[in-house]
VOGU-3710 file (C-alpha; in Angstrom, 3 decimals, decimal comma):
1> mssslwhhap> -77,614/-36,831/-114,456  -77,690/-37,055/-118,227  -78,273/-33,703/-119,892  -81,385/-35,052/-121,560  -83,152/-36,588/-118,563  -84,873/-33,454/-117,384  -87,076/-32,753/-120,365  -89,136/-35,911/-120,791  -91,852/-36,985/-118,395  -91,171/-40,637/-117,482
11> tlmprpssrd> -94,653/-41,718/-118,492  -94,131/-40,321/-121,996  -90,761/-41,889/-122,689  -90,644/-44,415/-125,513  -88,604/-47,483/-124,756  -84,986/-46,517/-125,481  -83,113/-48,537/-128,069  -79,702/-50,044/-127,415  -78,209/-47,307/-129,612  -79,909/-44,610/-127,514
21> rflgmdaait> -78,586/-46,166/-124,318  -75,121/-46,377/-125,870  -75,207/-42,674/-126,736  -76,548/-41,707/-123,332  -79,958/-40,697/-124,626  -83,034/-41,603/-122,624  -85,612/-41,574/-125,428  -85,926/-42,734/-129,002  -85,710/-39,854/-131,458  -87,214/-39,589/-134,892
31> rrdfldaall> -85,378/-36,948/-136,900  -87,564/-35,249/-139,468  -85,600/-33,849/-142,399  -86,673/-30,276/-141,974  -85,455/-28,840/-145,233  -87,315/-31,523/-147,194  -90,467/-31,490/-145,072  -91,167/-28,458/-142,898  -89,466/-25,998/-145,198  -91,593/-27,163/-148,095
41> aaggalagga> -94,671/-27,163/-145,882  -94,012/-23,537/-145,000  -93,850/-22,796/-148,711  -94,383/-19,200/-149,669  -94,179/-17,965/-146,076  -90,501/-18,881/-145,829  -89,795/-17,585/-149,305  -91,207/-14,283/-148,143  -88,960/-14,144/-145,102  -91,422/-15,378/-142,474
51> mpldllaqpp> -90,948/-18,223/-140,028  -94,396/-19,488/-138,961  -94,675/-19,866/-135,197  -96,140/-23,341/-135,502  -92,862/-24,551/-137,050  -90,876/-23,739/-133,917  -89,751/-26,732/-131,910  -92,243/-27,132/-129,095  -91,406/-26,493/-125,441  -89,678/-27,852/-123,511
61> dydgyggvgd> -87,763/-29,448/-126,378  -86,700/-26,133/-127,877  -84,700/-24,663/-124,991  -83,344/-27,863/-123,462  -80,924/-28,064/-120,577  -79,489/-24,711/-119,451  -76,667/-25,533/-117,068  -76,383/-23,854/-113,661  -75,910/-20,349/-112,278  -77,280/-16,943/-113,234
71> yanahgnmrd> -77,643/-17,798/-116,927  -79,331/-21,210/-116,695  -82,590/-19,706/-118,012  -80,938/-17,377/-120,503  -79,015/-19,413/-123,047  -79,252/-18,254/-126,632  -82,576/-16,960/-127,922  -85,003/-18,661/-125,576  -88,273/-19,855/-127,043  -90,457/-17,316/-125,253
81> vvveghrird> -88,300/-14,486/-126,635  -88,471/-15,920/-130,163  -92,248/-16,231/-129,935  -92,617/-12,614/-128,797  -90,313/-11,434/-131,569  -92,358/-13,248/-134,170  -95,568/-11,783/-132,782  -94,095/-8,340/-133,393  -93,220/-9,322/-136,941  -96,724/-10,658/-137,494
91> gvyanvapsd> -98,428/-7,500/-136,170  -100,099/-9,142/-133,176  -99,736/-5,961/-131,099  -100,739/-3,555/-133,843  -104,115/-2,656/-132,292  -103,656/-2,774/-128,532  -106,420/-0,827/-126,791  -105,125/2,220/-124,843  -106,976/0,983/-121,776  -104,865/-2,197/-121,822
101> ivdagrfdcv> -101,564/-0,302/-121,658  -99,860/0,283/-118,289  -97,923/3,540/-117,922  -94,323/2,860/-116,850  -92,958/6,370/-116,504  -90,789/8,888/-118,313  -87,034/8,950/-118,850  -84,491/11,167/-120,532  -83,422/8,199/-122,656  -84,637/4,677/-123,307
111> vvgggisgla> -82,115/2,182/-124,672  -83,689/-0,722/-126,533  -81,418/-3,750/-126,153  -79,366/-4,879/-123,158  -76,412/-6,408/-124,963  -72,956/-4,869/-124,758  -73,884/-2,021/-127,108  -77,016/-1,159/-125,134  -75,286/-1,381/-121,764  -72,372/0,690/-123,012
121> salflerhgg> -74,822/3,264/-124,439  -76,325/3,678/-120,971  -72,873/4,047/-119,419  -71,790/6,668/-121,940  -75,069/8,548/-121,431  -74,268/8,727/-117,744  -70,698/9,837/-118,355  -71,289/12,306/-121,174  -74,450/13,624/-119,519  -72,691/14,499/-116,304
131> gkltclvled> -74,515/11,902/-114,257  -77,767/13,871/-114,451  -79,776/11,907/-117,031  -82,281/9,173/-116,327  -82,075/6,094/-118,524  -84,028/2,858/-118,871  -82,488/-0,140/-120,651  -85,068/-2,602/-121,966  -83,777/-6,143/-122,569  -85,948/-8,949/-123,907
141> havfgglarp> -84,061/-11,856/-122,321  -84,083/-12,858/-118,667  -80,485/-11,685/-118,168  -78,586/-8,768/-119,707  -75,624/-9,318/-122,024  -77,080/-10,201/-125,425  -74,670/-12,558/-127,173  -72,175/-11,984/-124,346  -73,418/-14,508/-121,817  -71,817/-17,697/-120,425
151> nefdvggerv> -72,852/-21,308/-119,931  -71,916/-22,851/-116,597  -71,842/-26,488/-115,544  -71,257/-28,227/-112,244  -69,356/-31,403/-113,061  -68,714/-33,486/-109,973  -68,497/-30,381/-107,807  -66,182/-28,517/-110,202  -67,394/-25,462/-112,093  -66,638/-25,281/-115,827
161> ianqasamff> -67,602/-22,311/-117,988  -67,936/-21,543/-121,684  -69,094/-18,667/-123,862  -72,556/-18,689/-125,380  -71,370/-16,608/-128,321  -69,185/-13,487/-128,021  -65,815/-14,868/-126,971  -62,598/-13,091/-127,881  -60,813/-10,285/-126,083  -58,105/-8,492/-128,043
171> pplpgtflae> -55,592/-6,377/-126,060  -56,070/-2,821/-127,392  -53,280/-0,623/-128,668  -51,974/1,836/-126,037  -53,498/5,286/-126,260  -56,640/4,157/-128,067  -60,251/4,688/-126,997  -60,608/1,059/-125,871  -57,310/1,125/-123,960  -58,857/3,863/-121,832
181> fypsigisld> -62,349/2,370/-121,681  -61,556/-1,090/-120,308  -59,683/0,138/-117,191  -62,455/2,685/-116,600  -64,891/-0,193/-115,962  -62,411/-2,241/-113,924  -60,872/-4,496/-116,582  -57,129/-4,374/-116,108  -54,965/-4,589/-119,207  -52,393/-6,654/-117,314
191> piqyqtwsgp> -51,912/-10,168/-118,733  -54,784/-12,528/-117,976  -53,815/-15,539/-115,868  -54,856/-18,985/-117,105  -54,977/-22,490/-115,674  -51,615/-24,207/-115,311  -50,851/-27,746/-116,415  -51,163/-30,495/-113,803  -51,154/-33,480/-116,143  -48,332/-35,837/-117,071
201> apempvgrvp> -45,158/-34,678/-118,763  -44,623/-33,419/-121,327  -47,264/-30,714/-121,072  -49,863/-30,640/-123,826  -49,719/-27,166/-125,465  -53,370/-26,288/-124,855  -54,506/-22,883/-126,138  -56,546/-20,134/-124,508  -59,501/-20,007/-126,932  -61,969/-22,687/-128,089
211> yfaggptsaf> -61,077/-22,432/-131,776  -58,967/-24,675/-133,984  -55,502/-23,217/-134,621  -53,530/-26,071/-136,219  -50,230/-27,486/-135,035  -48,575/-30,728/-133,913  -51,364/-31,495/-131,420  -54,222/-30,901/-133,862  -56,061/-33,356/-136,108  -58,378/-33,497/-139,106
221> yfgaafgrsp> -61,129/-36,123/-139,056  -62,298/-37,850/-142,243  -65,321/-40,130/-142,043  -67,948/-41,730/-144,230  -68,171/-38,739/-146,575  -64,561/-39,473/-147,534  -64,985/-43,225/-147,886  -63,616/-43,979/-144,417  -65,657/-46,212/-142,161  -64,562/-46,211/-139,434
231> gtllidpwgt> -63,202/-42,702/-139,788  -59,597/-41,552/-139,712  -57,843/-38,974/-137,556  -54,978/-37,308/-139,415  -52,760/-35,906/-136,675  -50,710/-32,760/-137,336  -52,257/-32,325/-140,782  -50,196/-29,292/-141,723  -46,935/-30,716/-140,401  -47,492/-33,878/-142,439
241> rlegapigea> -48,447/-31,807/-145,508  -51,796/-33,665/-145,540  -50,071/-36,958/-146,404  -52,596/-39,755/-146,018  -55,614/-37,449/-146,187  -58,375/-39,160/-148,243  -58,866/-36,157/-150,503  -58,008/-35,483/-154,108  -54,591/-34,163/-155,060  -56,059/-30,921/-156,386
251> arqdllrmrd> -57,754/-30,222/-153,073  -54,603/-31,125/-151,156  -52,509/-28,720/-153,190  -55,169/-26,015/-152,849  -55,222/-26,319/-149,065  -51,440/-26,342/-148,778  -51,159/-23,369/-151,120  -53,518/-21,333/-148,994  -51,825/-22,460/-145,781  -48,388/-21,539/-147,064
261> ardvrakamp> -49,244/-18,251/-148,749  -49,345/-16,119/-145,618  -47,963/-13,151/-147,539  -50,960/-13,075/-149,895  -53,323/-11,769/-147,239  -50,739/-9,267/-146,042  -50,384/-7,887/-149,579  -54,161/-7,582/-149,943  -54,611/-5,876/-146,553  -55,952/-2,324/-147,004
271> kahgddasrr> -53,952/0,454/-145,408  -57,054/2,377/-144,340  -60,825/2,015/-144,284  -62,120/3,496/-147,518  -58,916/3,298/-149,532  -58,824/1,779/-153,008  -57,854/-1,665/-151,700  -60,750/-1,814/-149,233  -63,249/-0,644/-151,830  -61,972/-3,172/-154,352
281> ldsvtleqhi> -62,388/-5,964/-151,797  -65,908/-4,785/-150,998  -66,856/-5,078/-154,659  -66,358/-8,866/-154,821  -67,247/-11,892/-152,715  -64,777/-13,425/-150,325  -64,935/-16,591/-152,402  -63,944/-14,690/-155,557  -61,077/-13,049/-153,692  -59,758/-16,367/-152,359
291> ieaygigqet> -59,953/-18,010/-155,767  -58,133/-15,121/-157,457  -55,590/-14,285/-154,751  -54,622/-17,819/-153,731  -55,346/-19,760/-156,911  -57,821/-22,014/-155,068  -60,612/-23,961/-156,768  -64,217/-23,130/-155,948  -64,956/-26,696/-154,857  -62,140/-26,536/-152,312
301> vrkylspvtg> -63,445/-23,252/-150,917  -66,958/-24,592/-150,469  -66,084/-28,051/-149,184  -63,114/-27,379/-146,922  -62,929/-23,669/-146,175  -66,586/-22,683/-145,851  -68,028/-21,776/-143,423  -64,807/-21,468/-141,393  -63,439/-18,864/-143,803  -65,894/-16,056/-143,283
311> ggsgigadal> -67,180/-17,721/-140,118  -66,833/-14,425/-138,276  -69,734/-13,239/-140,409  -71,826/-16,359/-139,993  -72,077/-17,667/-143,529  -70,029/-19,067/-146,376  -67,468/-17,130/-148,377  -69,610/-17,217/-151,527  -72,087/-14,654/-150,154  -69,827/-12,306/-148,180
321> sayadyaadv> -68,014/-9,150/-149,131  -64,300/-9,908/-149,349  -63,689/-6,893/-147,131  -65,504/-8,695/-144,309  -62,322/-10,746/-143,838  -60,209/-7,608/-143,384  -62,438/-4,936/-141,854  -61,818/-5,788/-138,191  -58,038/-5,706/-138,646  -58,292/-2,318/-140,361
331> llpwqydkgs> -60,823/-0,661/-138,054  -59,997/-2,387/-134,757  -56,201/-2,913/-134,630  -54,814/-4,523/-131,481  -51,599/-5,816/-129,926  -51,122/-8,934/-132,032  -47,951/-9,923/-130,192  -50,004/-10,502/-127,022  -52,288/-13,004/-128,776  -56,040/-13,487/-128,525
341> qmfpggnatv> -57,332/-13,612/-124,967  -60,535/-14,886/-123,415  -62,308/-14,436/-120,103  -63,888/-17,548/-118,505  -67,330/-17,066/-120,075  -66,197/-14,977/-123,021  -67,240/-11,331/-123,185  -69,926/-11,787/-120,561  -67,150/-10,418/-118,368  -67,202/-7,146/-120,339
351> arhivrallp> -71,002/-6,886/-120,048  -70,831/-7,569/-116,309  -68,167/-4,913/-115,780  -70,295/-2,333/-117,574  -73,277/-3,199/-115,377  -71,075/-3,091/-112,273  -69,852/0,389/-113,270  -73,463/1,556/-113,694  -75,092/-0,275/-110,780  -72,560/-1,467/-108,184
361> dalpgpqtlh> -75,186/-3,287/-106,099  -76,222/-5,414/-109,088  -72,924/-7,303/-108,896  -71,836/-6,848/-105,280  -68,184/-6,994/-104,405  -65,011/-5,307/-105,626  -64,926/-3,851/-109,142  -62,017/-6,052/-110,133  -61,745/-8,794/-112,708  -61,864/-11,457/-110,005
371> gvcharinae> -64,660/-9,774/-108,059  -66,970/-9,197/-111,016  -66,417/-12,678/-112,469  -67,290/-14,305/-109,135  -70,259/-12,101/-108,189  -73,800/-13,402/-108,456  -76,300/-11,062/-110,097  -78,570/-9,217/-107,688  -81,588/-8,906/-109,995  -83,492/-6,642/-107,590
381> aldrrsnrtr> -80,796/-3,964/-107,850  -81,108/-3,669/-111,642  -84,428/-1,812/-111,698  -84,729/0,206/-108,511  -86,727/3,430/-108,652  -83,832/5,265/-107,031  -81,423/4,374/-109,853  -80,715/7,044/-112,464  -80,041/4,143/-114,840  -82,327/1,144/-114,667
391> irtgctvfsv> -82,080/-2,202/-116,485  -85,373/-4,000/-117,000  -85,204/-7,564/-118,320  -87,875/-9,737/-119,915  -89,201/-6,783/-121,939  -89,915/-7,113/-125,654  -90,269/-3,705/-127,307  -92,731/-3,736/-130,200  -93,191/-0,052/-131,001  -91,032/3,074/-130,937
401> shdgpadrag> -92,764/6,163/-132,354  -92,304/9,911/-132,119  -95,093/11,902/-130,532  -95,658/13,931/-133,679  -93,480/14,522/-136,766  -90,004/13,113/-136,095  -88,204/16,357/-136,869  -90,310/18,359/-134,396  -91,438/15,892/-131,728  -90,343/16,546/-128,157
411> svtilytrkg> -90,731/12,946/-127,017  -90,961/9,326/-128,104  -93,387/6,641/-126,946  -92,038/3,117/-126,439  -94,405/0,151/-126,048  -93,267/-3,214/-124,752  -94,630/-6,493/-123,398  -93,592/-8,072/-120,128  -95,146/-11,091/-118,436  -98,287/-10,878/-120,533
421> kvyrvsarsv> -98,926/-7,157/-120,037  -98,317/-4,190/-122,321  -96,452/-1,154/-120,977  -95,806/2,373/-122,214  -92,703/4,461/-121,513  -92,070/8,011/-122,659  -88,570/9,299/-123,406  -86,905/12,433/-124,700  -84,476/10,286/-126,708  -84,086/6,655/-127,733
431> ilaggswtar> -81,082/4,551/-128,682  -81,930/1,470/-130,735  -79,101/-0,802/-129,649  -80,592/-4,150/-130,627  -79,913/-5,843/-133,923  -81,153/-4,619/-137,274  -83,804/-7,353/-137,512  -85,753/-5,832/-134,590  -84,926/-2,138/-135,038  -86,321/-2,098/-138,561
441> riardlpesh> -89,653/-3,477/-137,355  -90,244/-1,546/-134,140  -89,221/1,960/-135,287  -92,564/3,127/-136,675  -91,580/6,377/-138,380  -88,343/5,636/-140,179  -87,891/7,535/-143,445  -87,542/5,607/-146,692  -83,771/6,180/-146,695  -83,413/4,224/-143,446
451> raayaefhrs> -85,857/1,503/-144,440  -83,879/1,015/-147,641  -80,667/0,877/-145,598  -82,099/-1,742/-143,240  -83,149/-3,837/-146,244  -79,415/-4,298/-146,940  -78,805/-5,931/-143,541  -78,730/-9,741/-143,514  -78,277/-11,526/-140,203  -77,191/-15,181/-140,202
461> pclvasvavr> -78,109/-17,791/-137,597  -75,687/-19,750/-135,456  -75,954/-22,588/-132,968  -73,299/-22,683/-130,269  -73,323/-26,020/-128,465  -71,505/-26,190/-125,139  -70,655/-29,814/-124,385  -69,352/-30,433/-120,869  -67,245/-33,583/-120,653  -65,924/-35,168/-117,474
471> qwrflydqgi> -62,442/-35,711/-118,919  -60,654/-35,465/-122,267  -58,219/-38,387/-122,276  -59,829/-39,556/-125,505  -58,052/-36,585/-127,074  -54,906/-36,553/-124,970  -54,162/-40,234/-125,555  -54,194/-39,518/-129,290  -51,705/-36,694/-128,772  -54,181/-33,962/-129,659
481> hecrwfegig> -56,173/-31,210/-127,974  -58,170/-29,991/-130,986  -59,848/-31,395/-134,073  -61,514/-30,180/-137,247  -63,866/-32,086/-139,549  -65,754/-31,575/-142,814  -68,967/-33,572/-142,404  -71,731/-33,968/-139,858  -72,594/-31,325/-137,289  -70,187/-28,499/-136,464
491> nslavrktat> -66,673/-28,219/-137,822  -64,169/-28,008/-134,951  -63,517/-28,232/-131,238  -60,592/-27,421/-128,984  -59,744/-27,892/-125,322  -58,696/-24,575/-123,791  -57,107/-23,352/-120,603  -59,632/-21,190/-118,780  -58,776/-17,798/-117,304  -58,600/-18,231/-113,528
501> cgpvaptisp> -60,340/-14,940/-112,703  -63,591/-16,909/-112,674  -64,830/-19,671/-110,334  -62,812/-22,410/-112,036  -60,086/-24,841/-111,005  -56,546/-23,390/-111,085  -55,128/-26,302/-113,093  -56,003/-28,488/-116,064  -55,085/-32,070/-116,952  -56,489/-34,799/-119,225
511> dspvvltlki> -58,659/-35,877/-116,297  -60,170/-32,417/-115,770  -63,725/-31,614/-116,815  -63,811/-29,151/-119,717  -66,352/-27,629/-122,083  -66,011/-28,373/-125,795  -67,581/-25,638/-127,927  -69,116/-26,547/-131,281  -70,054/-23,578/-133,454  -72,621/-24,663/-136,034
521> lfpspgrpia> -73,307/-22,410/-139,014  -75,820/-22,847/-141,824  -74,403/-21,876/-145,222  -76,017/-23,033/-148,449  -73,311/-22,204/-151,015  -74,563/-20,982/-154,359  -77,866/-19,597/-153,102  -78,670/-15,873/-152,665  -77,698/-14,551/-149,253  -81,290/-13,854/-148,186
531> eqvmrgrael> -82,279/-17,435/-148,959  -79,240/-18,853/-147,190  -79,947/-17,041/-143,929  -83,671/-17,848/-144,046  -83,128/-21,555/-144,663  -80,560/-21,724/-141,915  -82,774/-19,896/-139,449  -85,693/-22,168/-140,243  -83,628/-25,264/-139,509  -82,217/-23,777/-136,316
541> letpyrdyer> -85,613/-22,842/-134,914  -87,526/-25,973/-135,884  -85,049/-28,647/-134,813  -85,790/-30,106/-131,350  -83,157/-30,070/-128,647  -83,099/-33,867/-128,548  -82,258/-34,052/-132,267  -79,284/-31,755/-131,879  -78,238/-33,618/-128,747  -78,327/-36,940/-130,575
551> rireqltamf> -76,361/-35,578/-133,560  -73,681/-34,140/-131,281  -73,339/-37,380/-129,331  -73,105/-39,339/-132,579  -70,525/-36,934/-134,015  -68,230/-37,194/-131,009  -68,676/-40,968/-130,871  -67,794/-41,375/-134,548  -64,646/-39,283/-134,165  -63,366/-40,422/-130,786
561> grsgfdarrd> -65,191/-43,631/-129,833  -62,220/-45,798/-130,815  -59,882/-43,679/-128,684  -61,889/-44,138/-125,499  -64,744/-41,648/-125,703  -67,993/-42,932/-124,191  -70,929/-40,548/-124,709  -72,962/-42,010/-121,837  -70,073/-41,865/-119,393  -68,210/-38,774/-120,503
571> iagivlnrwg> -70,852/-36,173/-121,402  -71,994/-34,298/-118,311  -74,337/-31,905/-120,103  -75,120/-30,180/-123,384  -76,425/-26,619/-123,591  -77,673/-25,303/-126,929  -77,420/-21,579/-127,577  -79,652/-20,830/-130,561  -78,958/-17,452/-132,109  -81,461/-16,791/-134,884
581> haylspqpgf> -79,748/-13,546/-135,937  -76,218/-14,050/-134,640  -74,090/-12,394/-137,315  -74,372/-9,435/-139,597  -73,370/-11,005/-142,924  -72,171/-8,140/-145,152  -72,634/-8,778/-148,849  -70,506/-7,013/-151,498  -71,148/-3,289/-151,335  -72,216/-3,290/-147,689
591> ffgrdgktap> -69,216/-1,349/-146,401  -68,952/1,396/-149,019  -72,217/1,236/-150,926  -72,940/0,336/-154,503  -74,557/2,004/-157,503  -73,611/5,378/-156,079  -75,642/4,890/-152,894  -74,437/5,542/-149,349  -73,436/2,394/-147,461  -76,359/1,198/-145,320
601> gevlrtqpvg> -74,440/1,249/-142,066  -73,259/4,774/-142,777  -76,860/5,948/-143,193  -77,684/4,750/-139,693  -74,448/5,919/-138,106  -74,530/9,460/-139,448  -78,240/10,214/-139,796  -80,226/9,957/-136,549  -83,984/10,148/-137,088  -85,639/12,778/-134,919
611> rlafansdvt> -84,891/11,643/-131,394  -83,681/8,168/-132,429  -80,007/7,149/-132,615  -78,718/3,750/-133,735  -76,061/1,659/-131,977  -75,100/-2,063/-132,261  -72,054/-3,514/-133,988  -73,974/-4,400/-137,139  -73,941/-0,790/-138,342  -70,161/-1,236/-138,614
621> gimdhrasii> -70,456/-4,599/-140,353  -68,118/-6,232/-137,816  -69,476/-8,730/-135,309  -67,136/-7,802/-132,474  -67,861/-6,450/-129,012  -65,297/-3,691/-129,589  -67,406/-2,302/-132,412  -70,451/-2,496/-130,119  -68,724/-0,266/-127,576  -67,476/2,258/-130,131
631> eadraarqai> -70,898/2,555/-131,771  -72,492/2,958/-128,331  -70,276/5,948/-127,585  -71,219/7,607/-130,873  -74,950/6,905/-130,392  -74,911/8,235/-126,807  -73,358/11,500/-127,973  -76,012/11,793/-130,686  -78,763/11,166/-128,130  -77,396/13,886/-125,848
641> erlsa> -77,347/16,303/-128,780  -81,055/15,643/-129,228  -81,675/16,211/-125,531  -79,943/19,578/-125,817  -81,859/20,659/-128,932
//
């Protein structure tokens, strides 16, 4: 069934046009230009950082199709979660009557946030606390994992899987903290096995990750924005030195210069976090650094490199600290010779292994890579009274406050909503493991130093679209497996071999179903970072599912229609993962501070408040699950110190 059929009642469907039928849509769509209409209608509210609830796309056309399996109702930030989050922001629960609050018990520690950092915090509490502490993890979505969740599709009886967000697994260096941690939760550091080729000879060199790498089987697409109608696929763009690309000579030379100057980045790489090189990089934007180090023109950076350069921080290079492009390599070194790896649904596998280590019955079966990837979640086992650690989903925390002055209080009260009711939990310690955008609002007694630190955190939105296709001969017959473009929606896609530890076919060929991942970012080069992230978030949250679906179908048709792609025939389903606060986007000065002030992340990392400790990768400034785990370990130790005080 078409991915769009489910969400329109037949009696409400407008008569589809021939274009809609051609694209595989079942209803006519009128696309409202949000930035010209709704953004202006919101006026001062958006300028002040608010997103009015009535501008959200209406259900069911916000969430859209969810795929199959455990995560079908937990893809991206679901509308009900967004609505609850905005109610917190708007103070809806500020005056709840005590008689309307249900007591939900007392714990040694409450962890707010059930992403990888929150789950890991609970695991480290158990380990460092000698298995004696009680812990409750409160997660606002229907399934744990945060950004580390998968999308699953059933395409003609074959299961295909993609990541919703957190994707990459980097083999850790021997002897490091992570090299010990992964095996302790059942993730072997032996090489991951991937699908083998079953297509015609010669084998297409398909990669292991869904990101554009460049090479003989890659292509750049140039369409109407470059005066090409129909558009042009330039195959092996780097091997051909961009010959035939409909771009100016200055841009061509800029792109080739940056491609060829591999030694420039190596020379700029800091030797250690906090050295002169790292501090110098943190004092300028990534765009400034690229222009100066590579001799690239600003127009080239903004038109061709942004948002891909700096994409790991969710926004264009003009607003990011230059150190953002180096920090992960400095702080989280790994075995580069083994290459980037990826589990079937991305780092959902890491989240599942942590849960399995905490609550074996929640993912029944062996604690092996194969066993945990194949297990279905036993939701009942997550929140049993007999568990020392409990994971409670569908809970939106709106208040965390000490019972008395923070420096002397013996407990903390946590209030949260679940299924229309308000609950109260008491704890002797709390770890705020969710993102900065919620922590800053729910922690009621933060000192000014921490509020000022949180004001320096900017989180950028991202839309990850998982497009399941029944086959990919429209790429193979062109001699490519990946493509990048510079207009329209998204910027790249790539066929990948899937790790076979999950419930996937053991082989891949041009006739195999696959998932194409489109990562869609929302930079507005030249605008202040706060305005960029707010405008992007507004567009992400207001745009209906059917509009994004149509734009994706049109994009793929424009690029590959002449090589055999048929949107109606080939698309088996589209899942949209809307992440309103996907990436911490560190501006210059974020990592080491500016004007003599302590870096904002360092304030939170080193200065717990009363019985509150702060986890999450954003305090590091690196959007990587490895940072989430490391910060969880530190926060758990700080929480235990408070329990011992």
